[in-house]
Structure formats: C-alpha cells, structure tokens
C-alpha positions in Angstrom: 0.0 0.0 0.0 2.8 2.4 0.9 4.3 1.8 -2.6 1.1 2.7 -4.2 0.8 5.9 -2.2 4.3 6.9 -3.1 3.2 7.0 -6.7 1.2 10.0 -5.9 3.6 12.0 -7.1 4.7 15.5 -7.4 2.5 18.5 -7.0 2.7 19.1 -10.7 1.5 15.6 -11.5 -1.3 15.9 -9.0 -2.4 19.3 -10.5 -2.3 17.8 -14.0 -4.4 14.8 -12.9 -6.9 17.2 -11.2 -7.2 19.3 -14.3 -8.0 16.2 -16.4 -10.4 15.0 -13.7 -12.4 18.3 -13.7 -13.1 17.8 -17.5 -15.0 14.5 -16.8 -16.9 15.6 -13.7 -20.5 14.5 -13.9 -23.8 14.4 -12.0 -25.7 11.3 -10.9 -28.0 11.8 -13.9 -30.5 9.3 -12.6 -28.1 6.6 -11.5 -29.2 4.7 -8.3 -27.1 2.6 -6.0 -28.1 -1.1 -6.0 -25.8 -2.2 -3.2 -23.5 -0.8 -0.6 -19.7 -1.4 -0.8 -19.8 -3.8 2.0 -22.4 -6.4 1.0 -21.6 -8.1 -2.3 -20.5 -11.8 -2.0 -20.2 -14.9 -4.1 -24.0 -15.1 -4.0 -24.1 -12.0 -6.3 -21.8 -13.5 -9.0 -22.9 -12.4 -12.5 -25.2 -9.6 -11.2 -25.1 -6.1 -12.8 -24.7 -3.6 -9.9 -24.2 0.1 -9.3 -21.9 1.2 -6.5 -21.0 4.7 -5.2 -18.4 5.8 -2.8 -14.9 7.1 -2.3 -11.6 5.9 -3.7 -9.6 4.3 -0.9 -6.6 3.2 -3.1 -5.8 3.0 -6.8 -3.4 0.3 -8.1 -2.2 0.2 -11.7 -1.3 -3.4 -12.7 -0.3 -3.4 -16.3 -3.4 -3.1 -18.4 -5.8 -3.1 -15.4 -6.6 -0.5 -12.8 -7.9 -1.6 -9.5 -9.8 0.7 -7.2 -10.9 0.0 -3.6 -14.2 1.7 -3.4 -15.3 2.7 0.1 -18.6 3.8 1.7 -20.1 3.5 5.2 -20.6 -0.2 5.0 -17.2 -1.3 3.7 -14.9 -1.8 0.7 -15.4 -3.4 -2.7 -12.6 -3.9 -5.3 -13.6 -2.6 -8.7 -11.6 -3.2 -11.9 -11.2 -1.0 -14.9 -10.3 -3.1 -17.9 -9.8 -2.0 -21.5 -11.4 -5.3 -22.5 -14.7 -4.1 -21.1 -14.6 -0.3 -21.8 -11.5 1.3 -23.4 -12.6 4.9 -22.7 -13.6 4.1 -19.1 -10.2 2.5 -18.5 -8.2 5.4 -20.0 -10.1 8.0 -17.9 -9.7 6.0 -14.7 -6.0 7.1 -14.6 -7.1 10.4 -13.1 -8.5 8.8 -10.0 -6.9 9.6 -6.7 -7.7 8.9 -3.0 -11.0 10.4 -1.8 -12.3 11.1 -5.3 -16.1 10.4 -5.3 -17.4 8.1 -8.0 -20.2 5.9 -9.2 -19.6 2.7 -11.1 -21.7 0.2 -13.0 -20.4 -3.2 -13.6 -20.7 -7.0 -13.3 -19.8 -9.0 -10.2 -17.2 -11.7 -10.8 -15.0 -13.9 -8.7 -11.5 -12.8 -7.9 -8.7 -14.8 -9.5 -7.6 -17.8 -7.3 -5.2 -16.8 -4.7 -6.3 -13.1 -4.8 -9.1 -13.4 -2.3 -9.2 -11.3 0.8 -10.7 -13.2 3.7 -10.6 -10.1 5.9 -13.4 -8.5 3.8 -17.0 -9.5 3.5 -16.5 -8.7 -0.2 -13.2 -10.4 -0.4 -14.3 -13.2 -2.8 -15.5 -10.9 -5.5 -14.7 -7.8 -7.6 -16.8 -5.6 -9.9 -15.5 -5.2 -13.4 -16.6 -1.7 -14.5 -18.7 -1.2 -17.7 -19.5 2.5 -17.0 -18.5 5.1 -14.4 -19.0 8.7 -13.4 -16.7 11.0 -11.5 -18.9 12.8 -9.0 -16.3 14.9 -7.3 -12.6 15.4 -6.8 -10.6 15.8 -3.5 -7.5 17.6 -2.4 -4.8 15.4 -0.8 -6.2 14.8 2.7 -4.0 16.1 5.6 -3.8 12.5 6.9 -4.3 9.0 5.4 -7.9 7.6 5.7 -6.7 4.5 7.6 -7.0 3.3 11.2 -3.4 2.2 11.5 -2.0 5.7 10.8 -1.2 7.7 14.0 -2.7 11.2 13.7 -2.6 14.0 16.3 -5.9 14.5 18.0 -6.0 18.2 17.1 -5.6 17.4 13.4 -8.4 14.8 13.7 -10.7 17.2 15.4 -10.0 20.0 12.9 -10.8 17.6 10.0 -13.5 15.6 11.8 -15.4 15.0 8.6 -12.3 13.2 7.2 -11.8 11.3 10.5 -15.3 10.0 10.2 -14.2 8.1 7.0 -11.7 6.1 9.0 -13.3 2.9 10.1 -12.5 3.0 13.8 -14.3 6.3 14.5 -17.0 5.5 12.1 -17.8 2.2 13.9 -17.8 4.1 17.3 -20.5 6.5 16.0 -22.5 3.6 14.5 -22.2 1.8 17.9 -23.5 5.0 19.6 -26.5 5.1 17.3 -27.3 1.5 18.0 -27.1 2.2 21.8 -29.5 5.1 21.5 -32.0 3.1 19.6 -31.7 0.2 22.1 -32.4 2.6 25.0 -35.4 4.1 23.2 -36.8 0.8 22.3 -36.5 -0.5 25.9 -38.0 2.5 27.5 -40.8 2.8 25.0 -41.7 -0.8 25.7 -41.8 -0.1 29.4 -44.3 2.7 29.4 -41.9 5.7 29.2 -42.8 8.8 27.2 -40.0 10.7 25.4 -40.7 14.4 26.2 -38.4 17.3 25.3 -37.5 20.0 27.8 -36.2 23.5 27.0 -32.6 24.5 26.4 -33.2 28.1 27.2 -34.0 28.2 30.9 -33.3 29.9 34.2 -29.9 29.9 35.8 -30.0 27.9 39.0 -27.2 26.8 41.4 -26.6 23.1 40.6 -22.9 22.6 41.3 -21.1 23.7 38.1 -21.1 27.0 36.3 -23.9 27.7 33.9 -23.4 28.6 30.2 -25.3 31.9 29.9 -27.3 33.1 26.9 -28.0 36.9 26.8 -31.6 37.9 25.9 -32.0 40.5 23.2 -35.7 41.1 24.0 -35.0 41.4 27.8 -31.7 43.2 27.9 -29.7 42.7 31.0 -31.3 39.3 31.6 -29.9 35.9 30.7 -31.1 32.4 29.9 -28.9 29.5 31.0 -28.3 26.3 29.2 -29.4 23.4 31.4 -26.9 21.4 33.4 -29.7 18.8 33.5 -33.5 18.7 33.0 -33.9 18.1 36.7 -36.6 20.7 37.5 -38.5 20.1 34.3 -38.7 16.4 34.7 -40.0 16.9 38.2 -42.7 19.2 36.8 -43.6 16.5 34.3 -44.2 14.1 37.2 -46.3 16.7 38.9 -48.2 17.1 35.6 -49.1 13.4 35.7 -47.0 12.0 32.9 -45.8 9.2 35.2 -42.8 7.9 33.2 -40.6 10.2 31.2 -37.2 9.9 29.4 -35.0 11.9 27.1 -31.6 11.3 25.5 -30.7 14.9 26.0 -27.9 17.4 25.7 -26.7 19.0 29.0 -24.2 21.8 29.5 -21.7 22.6 32.3 -19.0 25.2 32.2 -16.3 23.3 34.0 -12.7 22.2 33.6 -12.4 19.3 31.2 -10.7 15.9 31.1 -10.7 12.7 29.1 -14.2 11.7 30.2 -15.8 15.2 30.5 -17.1 17.7 27.9 -18.8 21.1 28.2 -21.8 19.7 26.3 -22.6 16.1 27.0 -25.5 13.6 26.5 -27.4 11.8 29.2 -30.2 9.3 29.4 -32.6 11.1 31.6 -35.4 9.2 33.3 -38.1 10.0 35.9 -40.9 7.9 37.4 -43.9 8.6 39.7 -45.1 6.5 42.6 -41.8 4.7 43.0 -39.1 4.0 45.6 -35.4 3.4 45.2 -35.7 -0.3 44.2 -38.2 0.5 41.4 -35.8 3.0 39.8 -32.8 0.8 40.3 -34.6 -2.3 38.9 -35.7 -0.7 35.6 -32.2 0.8 35.2 -30.6 -2.6 35.7 -32.9 -4.2 33.1 -32.1 -1.4 30.6 -28.3 -1.8 31.1 -28.7 -5.6 30.9 -30.6 -5.2 27.6 -28.1 -2.7 26.2 -25.0 -4.9 27.0 -26.7 -8.0 25.5 -27.8 -6.2 22.3 -24.5 -4.4 21.7 -21.9 -6.8 23.0 -23.8 -10.1 23.2 -22.8 -10.5 26.8 -25.1 -11.6 29.6 -24.8 -9.6 32.8 -26.6 -10.8 35.9 -29.1 -8.7 37.7 -29.8 -7.5 40.3 -26.5 -5.7 40.6 -24.8 -5.8 44.0 -25.5 -2.9 46.5 -22.8 -1.3 48.5 -23.1 1.4 51.1 -21.2 4.7 50.6 -19.4 4.1 53.8 -18.3 0.6 52.8 -17.1 1.9 49.4 -14.9 4.6 51.1 -13.7 2.2 53.8 -12.6 -0.6 51.4 -11.9 1.2 48.2 -11.3 4.9 49.2 -13.7 6.0 46.4 -17.4 6.2 46.0 -16.9 4.7 42.5 -15.0 1.5 43.3 -13.5 -0.8 40.7 -14.6 -4.1 42.0 -12.8 -6.2 39.4 -9.8 -6.8 41.7 -9.3 -7.3 45.4 -6.9 -4.8 46.8 -8.4 -3.1 49.8 -7.6 -0.2 52.1 -7.3 -1.0 55.7 -7.6 1.3 58.7 -4.7 1.1 61.1 -5.4 4.3 63.1 -5.9 2.4 66.3 -2.6 0.6 66.0 -0.4 3.7 65.4 -2.3 6.2 67.6 0.6 6.2 70.1 3.4 5.7 67.6 6.7 7.5 67.8 6.2 8.4 64.1 4.3 11.7 64.6 3.0 11.7 61.0 0.9 8.7 62.0 0.2 9.5 65.7 -1.2 13.0 65.0 -3.2 12.2 61.9 -7.0 12.0 62.1 -6.9 8.7 60.2 -4.2 6.3 58.9 -4.8 3.7 56.3 -2.6 1.1 54.7 -2.7 -0.5 51.2 -0.9 -3.8 50.9 0.2 -4.9 47.4 1.1 -8.6 47.3 4.4 -9.0 45.3 4.7 -5.2 45.1 8.2 -5.3 46.6 9.6 -5.4 43.1 8.7 -1.7 42.6 11.8 0.5 42.1 12.5 3.6 44.1 11.8 5.7 41.0 8.3 4.1 40.7 7.6 4.7 44.4 8.7 8.4 44.0 6.4 8.7 40.9 3.5 7.3 43.0 4.4 9.8 45.8 4.0 12.7 43.3 0.8 11.2 41.9 -1.0 11.2 45.3 -0.1 14.8 45.8 -2.6 15.6 43.1 -5.3 14.5 45.7 -4.0 16.6 48.5 -1.5 14.2 50.1 1.7 15.6 51.5 3.6 12.4 50.7 3.4 8.7 50.7 4.9 6.4 53.3 5.9 2.8 52.4 7.5 -0.4 53.7 8.9 -3.2 51.6 8.6 -6.6 53.3 11.8 -8.7 53.0 12.4 -12.2 54.4 14.2 -11.0 57.5 13.5 -7.3 57.6 11.2 -4.4 56.8 12.8 -1.8 54.5 11.7 1.8 54.8 12.8 5.1 56.2 9.9 5.0 58.7 10.6 1.6 60.2 13.0 3.0 62.8 10.1 5.0 64.3 7.9 1.9 64.7 7.8 -0.4 67.8 7.9 -4.2 67.5 4.4 -4.3 68.8 3.1 -1.9 66.1 4.9 -3.9 63.4 3.4 -7.2 64.7 -0.1 -5.8 64.8 0.2 -4.3 61.3 1.6 -7.6 60.0 -1.3 -9.5 61.5 -4.0 -7.1 60.3 -2.7 -6.9 56.8 -1.5 -10.6 56.6 1.8 -9.5 55.1 4.2 -11.8 53.4 7.8 -11.4 52.1 7.8 -9.6 48.7 4.8 -7.4 49.6 4.9 -3.6 49.8 2.7 -1.5 52.0 1.7 2.1 51.3 0.4 4.3 54.1 -1.5 7.6 54.0 -2.0 9.7 57.1 -4.2 12.8 56.9 -7.9 13.8 56.9 -10.4 11.1 55.9 -11.0 12.8 52.6 -7.3 13.0 51.6 -6.5 9.5 52.8 -9.4 7.9 50.9 -9.0 10.0 47.8 -5.2 9.5 47.5 -5.0 5.8 48.4 -8.2 5.0 46.4 -6.8 6.4 43.2 -3.4 4.9 44.0 -5.1 1.5 44.3 -6.4 1.8 40.7 -2.9 2.8 39.5 -1.4 -0.2 41.2 -4.1 -2.5 39.9 -3.1 -1.5 36.4 0.6 -1.7 37.2 0.4 -5.3 38.5 -2.2 -6.5 35.9 -4.7 -7.2 38.7 -7.7 -5.9 36.6 -9.5 -8.4 34.4 -10.3 -6.2 31.3 -12.9 -8.8 30.2 -15.1 -8.3 33.3 -18.1 -6.0 33.3 -18.7 -5.2 37.0 -21.7 -3.1 38.0 -22.4 -2.0 41.6 -24.9 0.3 43.1 -23.6 2.7 45.8 -26.4 3.7 48.2 -26.9 5.4 51.6 -25.0 8.6 50.6 -24.7 11.5 53.0 -27.4 14.1 52.3 -25.0 17.0 53.0 -21.3 17.7 52.8 -19.5 20.5 54.5 -17.6 23.1 52.4 -14.6 24.1 54.5 -13.8 27.1 52.3 -17.2 28.6 52.4 -18.0 27.3 55.9 -21.4 26.0 55.0 -23.3 22.8 54.2 -23.9 21.8 50.6 -26.1 19.1 49.0 -24.1 16.0 48.1 -26.2 15.4 45.0 -28.6 18.3 44.5 -31.1 20.1 46.8 -34.1 18.2 45.5 -32.9 14.8 46.8 -35.1 13.4 49.5 -33.7 12.6 53.0 -34.3 9.0 54.2 -37.5 8.8 56.2 -35.8 9.0 59.6 -34.1 12.2 58.7 -37.1 14.0 57.2 -37.1 16.6 59.9 -33.5 17.5 58.9 -32.6 18.0 62.6 -29.3 16.0 62.2 -27.6 17.6 59.2 -24.2 16.0 59.9 -25.5 12.4 59.8 -28.5 12.7 57.5 -28.6 10.2 54.7 -30.0 10.6 51.2 -32.4 8.5 49.2 -29.8 8.5 46.5 -28.1 5.9 44.4 -25.2 5.8 41.9 -24.4 3.0 39.4 -20.7 2.3 39.0 -19.3 0.4 36.1 -15.7 -0.9 36.3 -14.7 2.0 38.6 -16.6 4.7 36.7 -19.8 6.4 37.7 -22.2 6.0 34.8 -25.5 7.0 36.4 -26.8 8.7 39.5 -30.3 9.6 40.8 -32.5 9.8 43.8 -36.0 9.9 45.1 -37.0 13.5 45.1 -38.6 15.7 47.7 -42.3 16.0 46.8 -43.4 18.0 49.8 -43.2 21.8 49.8 -42.5 21.9 53.5 -39.6 19.4 53.3 -38.2 21.3 50.3 -38.2 24.5 52.2 -36.5 22.8 55.2 -33.8 21.6 52.7 -33.2 25.1 51.4 -33.0 26.4 55.0 -30.4 23.8 55.8 -28.4 24.9 52.8 -28.5 28.5 53.9 -30.9 29.4 51.1 -33.5 31.9 52.5 -37.2 31.9 51.5 -36.8 35.0 49.3 -33.7 33.4 47.4 -35.5 30.1 47.1 -38.6 31.8 45.6 -36.4 33.8 43.2 -34.4 30.8 42.0 -36.8 27.9 42.3 -40.2 29.6 42.6 -41.8 27.7 39.7 -40.9 24.3 41.3 -42.0 25.4 44.8 -45.3 26.6 43.5 -45.9 23.3 41.6 -45.1 21.3 44.8 -48.2 23.0 46.4 -50.5 21.3 43.8 -50.4 17.6 44.8 -47.0 16.4 43.7 -46.7 12.6 43.7 -43.8 10.7 45.2 -41.3 10.5 42.4 -37.7 9.7 41.6 -35.3 9.1 38.7 -31.9 8.7 37.4 -29.6 10.1 34.7 -26.9 8.1 32.9 -23.9 9.6 31.2 -24.5 8.3 27.7 -21.1 9.4 26.3 -19.2 7.8 29.2 -21.3 4.6 29.0 -20.5 4.3 25.3 -16.8 5.0 25.9 -16.6 2.2 28.6 -18.6 -0.4 26.5 -16.2 0.2 23.6 -13.1 0.2 25.8 -11.7 3.5 24.4 -9.7 5.8 26.6 -11.3 9.2 25.7 -14.9 10.4 25.6 -13.9 12.3 22.5 -13.7 9.0 20.6 -17.4 8.4 20.9 -18.8 12.0 20.4 -19.3 13.1 16.8 -18.1 16.7 17.2 -16.3 17.0 20.5 -14.5 19.9 22.0 -10.8 19.9 23.0 -9.6 19.7 26.6 -9.6 23.5 26.5 -13.3 23.6 25.4 -12.6 24.7 21.8 -14.1 23.4 18.6 -11.2 23.2 16.1 -13.5 22.3 13.3 -15.7 25.4 13.5 -13.1 27.6 15.2 -15.4 28.2 18.1 -15.7 30.0 20.4 -15.1 33.1 18.3 -15.5 36.9 18.5 -18.8 38.3 17.3 -19.7 41.4 15.5 -20.0 44.6 17.6 -23.4 45.1 16.1 -24.6 41.8 17.6 -23.3 42.9 21.0 -25.0 46.3 20.8 -28.3 44.5 20.1 -27.8 42.5 23.2 -26.8 45.5 25.3 -23.4 43.9 26.0 -20.0 45.6 26.1 -17.0 43.3 26.2 -14.2 44.4 28.5 -10.8 44.3 26.7 -8.1 42.4 28.5 -4.4 42.9 27.9 -2.4 39.9 26.7 0.1 38.8 29.3 
C-alpha cells in the first residue's frame, strides 16, 4: 500500500491529474445505488450492480486499474479493464484517493489466490462497464486509515475526514445502536420521550452555567441546562408518570478525558416509586443494552454497597470491584506511635500490594508525586523482605506496632505496604486512586469483566470548608431518608440517592425527590438558602409542589461515558461526533469566536478588553 501511495507523485503531476479530472466531472444523472460497498459476496456473481463511494486506493497493474471503493458499509474492489470499456479505462488514470465516483459493472469472482478473507466482499470484484466521477478531492491532511497515527487536534479539525476512518465510524454507529436500544427498551416499558427546554433559568446546581443573553429582555440571561432536573419533576407533577430523554446538557467546568462542556445523558423519571423501582428498571435497561450491543449476559440485580463501605474498602465512591486490593484502617494501631506523622493524623490507612516489593525507588517516587494531586503531602511505604522491613519510617515503629500491622494486613515477604495519614477525605482519595494505578501496574484488573455495583446510603450533605457551609451531596431536590425527614441532624442525615458504578466509573446517578413543599423549604433552609432566594431561583418548582406532587424519583446516565466504557476506548472524544478539545474549543468550526460589535450592541453587551500577558 505504501508503494502505491508513493506513486502520488509530485505537486505538478497531482495538479495535472486534477485538471484532467475536472473535465470529466459528472452528476448522478438518474443513477441509483443497487448495493453498498460492504455487502456483495459470491451469492451475487454475475449480477449487474451500481456502487457509489470514495476511492480508498488505486493500483495500476499493467493493463488493469484496481480501485478499492469505500462507503459507510465497507470496501469493494472494482476493476477498470480496456477489454470491457476502453474509454472508461483510460479516464480512470485520473482517479486519486478520496475522489467520489459511481460505477456500474458486473460481479465476478476474484482470481484464485487473490481473495481477501478479511473483507465481506473479499471473494468478488466488480468489473466496470460505466462510471462517473462525481467529485474530486484535495490530498487529505492524513491518510484515511486506522493504523496511521494522527494527532488529536488534526483529527478534530478535519473531523469529517476522520469519520471516514473505520474505527471512529464504527464508534459512531455503535453509539447510534445504543441510543436506539435505549429508546426501544424505555418505550416498551411505558416511558414517554418528552423534550425539555434548552433556554431556561440559571439555578445553582454545582457547576457554572453557560449563559445566553436575551435581546428582548436586555440585562437578563437564559442559562443552558446542566440537566433537565426541575423540568422532569414538573412532568411528574403534571401526571406523565414515566418520562425519558436522550438529551444534551451543559456545564462550564474544567475538562478531562471523560468530560465535555456539552454532553449527552439518558434522563429518566418515574412517579409513585421507591429506590428499588428505579434501580430495577435501570438494571434491566443496562442488561438489555449490553446484550444487544456486545452479546454479553450480565446478571441482575447488581450488588448494592453502602457509601461508607465503598470509602472504607476502596477509598472512592466509584469503586472498581474487578480486583481485590483493599484499604485497611490502622489508626488504632499507630495512635501512640513515635512516628508523629501517624500518631497525630485524624486517620491512617494502609494498602498492601502482594508482590509489590519489586517496585523500584523511582516508581515509588512517581506514585508519591501522583498522590499529591489528591491533597496528600507524601506517601509512606514499607517493603517486606524475608528478614527485615525496608523503609525510612521503620525506625520509628515499635515491634508491637509492626506485629499488629503484620497480622491485620496478613503480610508476606515480597509485599509492599503504602500508608497515608491525613484527613479522611485526603486519605481515601489518594489511596483510592493509587489503588487503581497499582491494579493496572500489576495487571490485577481483568479487562474482560463487566462489573456493576450500586452505591447507596449517601450522606445528604457535605461541608464546604472554604465557604463554611453545608452543601447538598447530589442536589437540593434529593429526599432525605425517612428517619431524617425533619433535617434535625444535618451532619448524619442520609439521602435516598443511588449511583451506578461500572468498572470503577460512575455511569449514572439519581434519587428519590422531595415531593413535599414543607420538606423542600427545610432543605433550602439547611443549605443557607433563605425563603426569598428560594422563591427567586426555584419559585416555579416550589409553586408546583403545592398542587399535589406525587412521590417520584429518577436517574440520569452519562451516555457518552457509558459508550466509551462499553467500547473500551480511553477518551470520551472518541465516541462523540463533534467533541471539544480539553480547552473547550471546537477546532472544526473555530469556536468560540469573536462576534460582530453590532450583535453585542443589540444584546446590550459591552466586552471588556483584556491585555495579553
């Protein structure tokens, strides 16, 4: 193939070929495709067909010209032979990669030994009797092949060309099939697909809103929805009973591999339900999706794990349960230790890695730097040898402490133990993420497993140390568990919330909602939101709650992330047709961009100029 590509030549030769090609450009002129380029087989031998697509490669073999013709469904080899049409053969010399053409011809068997078993069409070829050149193409900025490495920025800038590469094309087709599967399942289970508005009111829901200025109401702004949360609750109050949407949501937040400023979620809501009802229908939907897309049977119901157990054993509320490597609390053992880092810390946890003693000092130093991202000051460690413990901290530990640690962690020669001593949040976050890193380093994770687990019994509130106030762990419309309905014990109150975790990634989260006006006002009060502020920001929901709101609850699944995980790709941008970069830019459309001053004047907006640093 590389040899064929090298034949495309000098700029002068390309320009000359393009000039000749322009002279024979044509229109469809009534031609109709009979087949795609991915379906002809030996069953079609002798048939007259019409194919249309793009030139993948051109190969000149003596008196014959071979073209691999590509469309969405695959490749078909077509042959231009002077024996069948002299003029068609002569004109075919102008063809270059990505030219668009239509061919008519007869299906015949490939010569013996020339079959391609990797292609559905590999047994046959189409010998051309007529053809039309429908369009020409510049030389693409990258080869339209999967095995060619291309920078992500170049791929995003020329996304329409990247779509032609099979890998991304199949990802987008997979996404389509997943959306259809979800719709079919929910439709069959009594859900109604109902749209909610994109131009709505700015409400505090955790992330920054994207604001849209109003021309008709200058000085006022719409916000793009972070989720349809309030509207789907209003649909329940309106009596629609079961609602869903596969919907765009928007959050102005810092990006990463699995986060985008605009993303898609499967949004669901149900009336007259409790937690198990929502979780059960969700499990069945995921089970159906995995079976239809991957032909894998997953067992339901999925395991349930409390939030406290997840943090205790895994350090994270999105535990990867595919491997057993658990955090263990040793605070009681080291409370009186001479090692003050341990003795003065609120909590101390250990993470034993069987066979991890092979780690080099450089690797340990790298892991120490890694945990600092999560607020840790450092990372203590001990290597277990046959007759000694190796570590700078061993000299501070008594024989009794060492014995108790050895018994609790069931250590063996060749193991390594990592320790973290700090606040509960820092200890869990740093060791929990380190656990995943080590699982990958020691190949402890079975990549073929699909492990789902529900995390339940979340705290209703979390304390914001910087702002010195309580915040909702999920959102302020999440119902407290029944015994905490009076909200008298904010610190210990638990939520009727649930998250679904898939192989260490949160793919969905939801809750039973507050359907009582009085309880909702108590919730706002606990969050430091006064009556006047609550009416200003959420008045339309509060008013609706006064008109017989039914008990209701729901869940939202991150559709992009779910597709990413099912496909096993590393970036969410690989499953979104037109994604943004990590800096939130669209390289294809060159957005965001400056707008005309006239547009700004119509909106009553003046942009403050900033000096370039």
